[in-house]
Every structure is written in C-alpha cells, then in structure tokens.
C-alpha positions, 0 to 999 in steps of 0.5 A: 533457522534462516535456511530451514525457512528460506528454501521451502518458501522460495520453492513454494513461490517458484510454483505459486507466485501470481503474475503481477505486472509490477513484479515482471522484469520489464516493470519500471521503478516508477511503476513499482513505486506506484504499485507499492503506494496503491497496495497499502491497505488495498487488495491486489484485485482492486489495484490492478485496473487502477495501476494499469490506467495510471501507467497508461496515463502517466508512465513516468514521474514527469508526466504526472508532475505536469498534471494538477494534483486533482487529476491524481485524485480523480484517477485514484478511483475508489481505492480509498485513502485518497491522500495517497494520490496526493502523496504520489503526485508530490513524489512525482514532482520531487523526483522530477525536480530533485532527481532528474525524473529518475526514481532514486535507488538509495533507501535514504533518498527514497525515504526522503520523498513525500509520504514514503515510509520505511516499508515503501522505501525498502520495497522500491530499493529491493524490487526496482533496483535489487537492493538487500533490505528487510521488507516488512509489510503486514503479510511479512510481519504476520508470517514471521510472527507465526513461523518464528515467534509462535504468535498469531499476529505481530504487534500493531507497529513494527518493533526493533526485534521484528526488524532484527529478525527480518534482517537476519533472514535476508539472504546474501544473494537474492534478497528481493526474491526472498522478500516478495516470496514471504509477502506472497505466502502471507497474502495467499496462504498465511492470511490474517483470518483463515490461514491455510496451514495445510498448504503452507511450505513451512507448516512442519516448523511453524512455531504457532502451528506447533503450539496449537495455533494459540489465539492472539493474547491482546484485544480481539481484532475486528474488521474496519466498519465503513457504512455510515462512517465519515470515511464513507461520507468523504468518499461520496463527496469526493466521488461527486468532485471526481466525476465533475470536470469543473467546479460543482455547487454546494447543492450537488454535494449536499444531496449525497449525504443526509446527515448535515453535521457529518457531511459538513465535517467530512467536507471540512476534512477534505478541504483540510487534507488538500483533496478539495478546494472551495472557490470564492463563489462557493463552488467546490472542485478537486485541487489544482 
C-alpha cells in the first residue's frame, strides 16, 4: 500500500507544488516555525503577506524576543486566533534563552516550546532539519482517511490508529518531501468540501472513491460562524488596540460594538488571555 500511494503522490507534487517561501531551500528554521504556527486554521493566501512582514521585521528569534509581546499581536494583523502571536513571542524568548537563539532540531525539544503541539514539532523537525516524522495536519489526515480508510473525514482528534498508519507510510528516504506532498494534495485536490477526484493521482486506488464516496456517518459538519460572535467582537476591540500606538480610552473601545454585555465579556476575555492590559487610569493597550 505504501508504495502504491507514495509514487503517484510524489510525482503529482513534483509537477503541481506551490512555490511557497517557507518551503524553499533558503528558508530558515525560524521562518518555517513561524509559518507553521500562522498556517494553523488559516489559508495560505492570508498568511503570505503577514509572514513576509514578520520575516522582514524579525528574521531571527532574538529580534522578536527583544520586542514587547504587544508588537507580535500588533503585526499579527487579521490572521485570527491572536494568542498564536503570543505563543510565537514566548517561543522566541525560550529559543533565545534556552537554545542560544537556534530553533532546536529535536522533536522533544520543539514539543517543549510554548504553544507547540505534536503536529508543529514534527513539521519543523521534518521541514527545517530533514527529520523523519509522521506529520499529521488536517489535510494529511483527510487524505489518509479517504484514500486508505474509505472515510470522508477523519475523527475530530488524531487517534493512535491514524498515527500508526501515517508512520507506516513514512519512506526510509525523503520523509519531509513525502509529508509536504500529502499536505499539498489535501490542500489543493482532496479538499474538505469539494474534492477534485478527477485530478487526484491516487483516485484509482482511493478506498473512499471506490466505495462510492459515502457521506460522513457522524454529525453533519458545518462551517464556523463569525458574524455577531464573541470572536468578531474581540477582533474589533483588538483592532483598535493594534492601530493605536499607545493606550486608548475605554470610549474608543465602546464605540466599535453595540452590545454592552457581549463587548464587556469579549474585553474581559482579551485581558484574561494576555492580549490586552488595563492601566490604572482606565485606559487599555496591547501587552508590554
């Protein structure tokens, strides 16, 4: 099974891979780490300009560690889930202090960094240092669920069985290229909502397609709502703080959201998450 999947997917990747700056030979381990955290739940097209700005501004972990965490939040822009910016800042400080400014290459050391999970540790160890790891992101899990398991979608959280399957497919040579090839196939062809089976290099042996593309047996998957949510309210409030290079009065936050109770709840959430600070005079700012 491994050989029957590897060769066509790698051949497809050789012809169809996107030219992404964090996949180029000159990409640094730090640039790869930043990209992997930015890409969590965020499309490539939105990440590209923010990643380029970060690399110009903070080309090394030390350069980011020297800044206050609020600057990471400010330059996170509208990528969403801004706690990731705080995690990256904390990573930069840990790498600077504990690893001499060098992104560690070992999976266990990467996993120990603030906010770094199994996937990100495996991805950085693989793509930055050529390590041999099973890299299980959402796209990879979906490709394997369909091609091997015959299921439209993988479980919500990775299982031990999924990990064993992924590990069994890792080639003895060229593991990072295999990992990124499967990720790219899931991103471009074996997509969540509209898979392009006619363009898939393993369509003829895909268990899900051969079974007639049965629908997911669990609860229907629905897209995330955003309009009117606490997430949108938090984003509006945070945008005010990002655009102001200094503390802002409470009134400047009040005007961006009409629902008082929701606005106060969202603001409290930003304070609890360390994304904002309130000063003694009642003004608010990004964390310092």
